[in-house]
C-alpha positions as CSV (number, residue, x, y, z in Angstrom):
1,X,-0.2,28.5,-1.8
2,X,-2.9,26.6,0.1
3,X,-3.5,26.6,3.8
4,X,-4.3,23.2,5.2
5,X,-7.3,23.3,7.5
6,X,-8.8,19.9,7.1
7,X,-10.3,18.2,10.1
8,X,-9.0,14.6,10.5
9,X,-12.4,13.7,12.1
10,X,-15.1,12.8,9.6
11,X,-17.9,12.5,12.1
12,X,-17.8,13.1,15.8
13,X,-20.5,11.3,17.9
14,X,-19.0,12.6,21.2
15,X,-17.9,9.3,22.8
16,X,-17.1,7.9,19.4
17,X,-15.4,9.4,16.4
18,X,-15.1,8.3,12.8
19,X,-11.8,9.6,11.3
20,X,-10.9,10.0,7.7
21,X,-8.0,7.7,8.2
22,X,-10.2,4.8,9.4
23,X,-12.7,5.6,6.6
24,X,-10.0,5.4,4.0
25,X,-9.1,1.9,5.0
26,X,-12.7,0.8,5.0
27,X,-13.3,2.3,1.5
28,X,-10.1,0.8,0.2
29,X,-11.0,-2.7,1.4
30,X,-14.7,-2.5,0.3
31,X,-13.9,-1.2,-3.2
32,X,-10.9,-3.5,-3.5
33,X,-13.1,-6.4,-2.6
34,X,-15.7,-5.4,-5.2
35,X,-13.1,-5.1,-7.9
36,X,-11.5,-8.4,-7.0
37,X,-14.8,-10.1,-7.4
38,X,-15.2,-8.5,-10.8
39,X,-11.7,-9.7,-11.8
40,X,-12.4,-13.3,-10.7
41,X,-15.7,-13.4,-12.6
42,X,-14.2,-12.0,-15.8
43,X,-10.9,-14.0,-15.8
44,X,-12.7,-17.3,-15.0
45,X,-14.9,-16.6,-18.0
46,X,-11.9,-16.0,-20.2
47,X,-9.9,-18.8,-18.7
48,X,-6.6,-17.0,-18.2
49,X,-4.3,-16.0,-15.3
50,X,-6.6,-16.1,-12.3
51,X,-8.7,-19.2,-13.3
52,X,-9.6,-21.7,-10.6
53,X,-10.0,-19.0,-8.0
54,X,-13.4,-19.3,-6.3
55,X,-15.2,-16.1,-5.3
56,X,-16.2,-17.8,-2.0
57,X,-12.5,-18.6,-1.3
58,X,-11.5,-15.0,-1.9
59,X,-14.4,-13.7,0.2
60,X,-13.1,-15.8,3.1
61,X,-9.6,-14.5,2.5
62,X,-10.6,-10.9,3.0
63,X,-10.7,-11.2,6.8
64,X,-7.1,-12.6,6.7
65,X,-6.0,-9.7,4.5
66,X,-7.6,-7.1,6.8
67,X,-5.8,-8.5,9.8
68,X,-2.5,-8.7,7.7
69,X,-2.9,-5.0,6.7
70,X,-3.6,-3.8,10.2
71,X,-1.1,-5.9,12.2
72,X,1.6,-5.8,9.5
73,X,1.2,-2.1,8.7
74,X,1.1,-1.0,12.3
75,X,3.9,-3.2,13.5
76,X,6.0,-2.3,10.5
77,X,5.6,1.4,11.3
78,X,6.5,0.8,14.9
79,X,9.5,-1.3,14.1
80,X,10.8,0.5,11.0
81,X,10.0,4.1,11.8
82,X,9.8,4.8,15.6
83,X,10.7,1.7,17.7
84,X,12.3,3.8,20.5
85,X,9.2,6.0,20.9
86,X,6.7,3.2,21.0
87,X,8.9,1.0,23.3
88,X,8.5,3.8,25.9
89,X,4.8,4.5,25.0
90,X,3.3,1.0,24.5
91,X,-0.3,2.1,24.6
92,X,0.3,4.4,21.6
93,X,0.9,1.4,19.5
94,X,-2.8,0.6,19.5
95,X,-3.9,4.1,18.4
96,X,-3.9,3.3,14.7
97,X,-6.8,5.8,14.1
98,X,-4.2,8.6,14.6
99,X,-2.2,7.4,11.6
100,X,1.2,5.6,11.4
101,X,1.0,2.6,9.1
102,X,3.9,1.2,7.0
103,X,3.2,0.1,3.5
104,X,6.1,-2.3,3.5
105,X,5.0,-3.7,6.9
106,X,1.5,-4.1,5.5
107,X,2.8,-6.0,2.5
108,X,4.6,-8.4,4.8
109,X,1.5,-8.9,6.9
110,X,-0.6,-9.6,3.8
111,X,1.9,-12.0,2.5
112,X,1.9,-14.0,5.7
113,X,-1.9,-13.9,5.9
114,X,-2.2,-15.2,2.3
115,X,0.4,-17.9,2.9
116,X,-1.5,-19.2,5.8
117,X,-4.8,-19.1,3.9
118,X,-3.5,-20.6,0.7
119,X,-2.0,-23.6,2.6
120,X,-5.5,-24.2,4.1
121,X,-7.3,-23.9,0.8
122,X,-4.6,-25.7,-1.3
123,X,-4.7,-22.9,-3.8
124,X,-1.5,-21.5,-5.4
125,X,-0.2,-18.7,-3.2
126,X,0.5,-16.5,-6.1
127,X,-3.0,-16.7,-7.6
128,X,-4.2,-14.9,-4.5
129,X,-1.4,-12.4,-4.4
130,X,-1.9,-11.6,-8.1
131,X,-5.5,-10.6,-7.5
132,X,-4.5,-8.6,-4.4
133,X,-1.8,-6.8,-6.4
134,X,-4.5,-5.7,-8.9
135,X,-6.7,-4.1,-6.3
136,X,-4.1,-2.9,-3.8
137,X,-3.6,0.5,-5.5
138,X,-7.2,1.3,-4.7
139,X,-6.5,1.1,-0.9
140,X,-3.2,2.9,-1.4
141,X,-5.0,5.8,-3.1
142,X,-7.5,6.2,-0.3
143,X,-4.7,5.9,2.3
144,X,-2.6,8.7,0.8
145,X,-5.7,11.0,0.6
146,X,-6.2,10.3,4.3
147,X,-2.6,11.1,5.0
148,X,-3.2,14.5,3.3
149,X,-6.3,15.2,5.3
150,X,-4.4,14.3,8.5
151,X,-1.6,16.7,7.5
152,X,1.0,14.0,7.9
153,X,3.8,12.7,5.7
154,X,4.0,16.1,4.0
155,X,6.7,17.1,1.5
156,X,9.7,19.3,1.4
157,X,9.5,23.1,1.3
158,X,8.7,24.6,-2.1
159,X,7.4,27.8,-3.7
160,X,5.3,26.1,-6.3
161,X,1.8,27.6,-6.6
162,X,0.1,24.4,-5.4
163,X,2.3,24.1,-2.3
164,X,0.5,23.6,1.0
165,X,1.1,25.0,4.5
166,X,0.5,22.1,6.9
167,X,-0.3,22.6,10.6
168,X,2.9,20.8,11.8
169,X,5.0,21.9,8.8
170,X,6.9,24.8,10.5
171,X,4.7,27.4,8.7
172,X,6.6,26.5,5.4
173,X,4.8,25.9,2.1
174,X,5.5,22.4,1.1
175,X,4.9,19.8,-1.6
176,X,1.6,18.0,-1.1
177,X,3.6,14.7,-1.4
178,X,0.6,12.7,-0.2
179,X,-1.3,13.8,-3.3
180,X,1.7,12.9,-5.5
181,X,1.8,9.5,-3.9
182,X,-2.0,9.1,-4.3
183,X,-1.5,9.7,-8.1
184,X,1.7,7.7,-8.5
185,X,1.1,4.7,-6.2
186,X,-2.7,4.8,-6.5
187,X,-3.9,5.8,-10.0
188,X,-0.8,5.2,-12.1
189,X,0.1,2.0,-10.4
190,X,-3.5,0.8,-10.8
191,X,-3.4,1.5,-14.5
192,X,-0.1,-0.2,-15.0
193,X,-0.8,-3.4,-13.1
194,X,-4.3,-3.9,-14.6
195,X,-3.0,-3.1,-18.1
196,X,-0.7,-6.1,-17.8
197,X,-3.1,-8.4,-16.0
198,X,-6.4,-7.7,-17.7
199,X,-6.3,-5.6,-20.8
200,X,-3.4,-7.3,-22.5
201,X,-4.5,-10.7,-21.3
202,X,-1.0,-12.1,-21.3
203,X,-0.9,-15.7,-20.2
204,X,1.4,-15.0,-17.3
205,X,2.3,-17.7,-14.9
206,X,1.0,-17.1,-11.3
207,X,3.3,-14.7,-9.6
208,X,4.2,-12.4,-12.5
209,X,1.7,-9.8,-11.5
210,X,2.8,-9.9,-7.9
211,X,6.4,-9.4,-9.0
212,X,5.5,-6.5,-11.3
213,X,3.4,-4.9,-8.5
214,X,6.4,-4.9,-6.1
215,X,8.7,-3.5,-8.8
216,X,6.3,-0.8,-10.1
217,X,5.2,0.3,-6.7
218,X,8.8,0.6,-5.5
219,X,9.9,2.6,-8.4
220,X,7.0,5.0,-8.0
221,X,7.5,5.2,-4.3
222,X,11.2,6.1,-4.8
223,X,10.2,8.8,-7.2
224,X,7.7,10.2,-4.6
225,X,10.4,10.1,-1.9
226,X,12.2,12.9,-3.8
227,X,9.5,15.3,-2.7
228,X,8.7,13.9,0.7
229,X,10.1,15.3,3.9
230,X,12.1,12.6,5.7
231,X,10.9,11.7,9.2
232,X,12.7,14.1,11.6
233,X,13.8,11.3,14.0
234,X,15.2,9.3,11.1
235,X,16.4,11.8,8.5
236,X,18.5,10.8,5.5
237,X,20.4,7.5,5.7
238,X,23.9,7.2,4.3
239,X,23.6,10.9,3.4
240,X,21.3,10.1,0.5
241,X,18.5,7.6,1.1
242,X,15.2,8.0,3.0
243,X,14.0,4.9,4.9
244,X,11.1,4.6,2.4
245,X,13.6,4.5,-0.5
246,X,15.7,1.8,1.2
247,X,12.7,-0.4,1.9
248,X,11.5,0.1,-1.7
249,X,14.9,-1.0,-3.0
250,X,14.4,-4.2,-1.0
251,X,10.9,-4.8,-2.4
252,X,12.3,-4.2,-6.0
253,X,14.8,-7.0,-5.2
254,X,12.0,-9.4,-4.1
255,X,9.8,-8.4,-7.2
256,X,12.7,-9.3,-9.5
257,X,13.4,-12.4,-7.6
258,X,9.8,-13.7,-8.0
259,X,9.9,-13.0,-11.8
260,X,13.4,-14.6,-12.1
261,X,12.3,-17.7,-10.4
262,X,9.2,-18.1,-12.5
263,X,11.3,-17.6,-15.7
264,X,13.8,-20.2,-14.5
265,X,11.0,-22.7,-13.7
266,X,9.6,-22.1,-17.3
267,X,13.0,-22.9,-18.8
268,X,13.2,-26.1,-16.8
269,X,9.9,-27.4,-18.1
């Protein structure tokens, strides 16, 4: 059993603090950007899947993606997870450094941001989303580590030797579900998506990788939800599903829909 005593503040300058949660987003974006640049260079060289994407275009897209992540992730959390609380505490909506971001809301925000940008650059929407899908697990990994440091989104009670007693976890030893998610949705998802998109060098039509990302992420998220403590104010829905599971079922549907539409278009050619 481990006692959680991590400080959510990375550096305290007095009037200004740098929190691990904010740092995680910065690291995720920076490393994701670097890796996306590498993907564009290599795949343009080999002339498959991501060809015709210009590095300069993707560089300009980053600011749109950042806004999509922040606005979509925060609004998604507010709307999906605690609308009643935030409707009575409006100023709390803006305190994103304290945690409280929704992955599914972030995905929606990024999709909207890319849709707007792709219409401006006249580049296939899916060519951008495929690259983002390859690098997204990097940001997810850092985000889940930050969740662990914050002591939030902890798991169900357990007696396993690697269980953790979190400050707000009712003095119970619990699954470090944030670490499970960092491994599943970060490391394993990264390996799976990049295996299909880079190592195997399949000549996928634009959109396949995006569809696979939604499907793989959702399956791994549903698996992690088995160990995660449901939000107290939401609990279990329909006596079985957590909200995260239900939202992931929706994203599986959209992932399958994307692949189905691509296959249907291929058959019509």
